N, C-alpha and C positions, 0 to 999 in steps of 0.2 A: 912472522906471519900473526902472531898472537894479537899484535894491535890491529891488524886488517879484520880479524874476527870479532873484536870489540866494536869496531866501526860498523861491521855488518849487523851486529846485535843492536846496536843504536838506531840503524837504519830499520831494521825490522820492527822494533818498538813503535817507531814513529812513522809506520807506513810508507817506508821508502824515502823519508826525508832526513837529511843530516844537518845538524847546527854545528858550526865551527865552535861555538862556546860550549856545548856539550862534549865535542870530542877533546878539546882541551882540559876541561874539567875533569876528564878521565885520564890526565896525563900523556896524552898523545900529541905529538907535535904537529904543527900545521903543515910541516913539509911531508910527514906520512899520510896526512889527510889529502893533500894535493896529489900524491901518487895514486892513493886509492881512487880518488875521483877520476883521474885519467885512466887507469886500469879498468874500471869498472863502468866507465861511459856515464857518469853522473853529470847532470845539467845544472849549471849555476843558475839559480832563480833570482837571488838577490845577495848582497854582500853577507857572506857568512851562511846563506842557506843553499843546500844542494838537493836535488831530487833524482831518482833513480829513473823514473819513466814519467812522461807527461801526458797522461790521458786527461780527460775533461774533469774527472774527479780529483786526481792529484794536483792540477793547476789551481782547483779551488782550494784545497788544503794547504797547498803552498803559499797562496794568497793569505790566507788566515794567519800563517806563520809569519809572514813578513808584516802585515798590518794587523796589528792585535784587535782593532775594534772594528773590523770588517763585519757588515751585515749582509746576509744573503736574502733576497727577496724574491717572489714570483716564481718562476720555473726553477731557478736554482735552488730556492728552499724547498721546493716541492720534490726535487731530485734527491736532495739529501734526506728528506723525511721519508721517502719510499724504499731508501738503501736497507 
């Protein structure tokens, strides 16, 4: 279970988002990550990106993980500015 604890730590640092590349760089196998994702009901957002919960804020954060040059404008930018 030590590996699951490491994945939880990665998720906590990244606000509920896990990247496969981060997990593998810590020496954890993709098979262990798949078991973790299934056990804790993480949702696949894109290839190699998983989120724990999908509210509006998390969707935007996940989008920024998938598309590195994303620009939020108008209401979305105001939403993040006021947080």
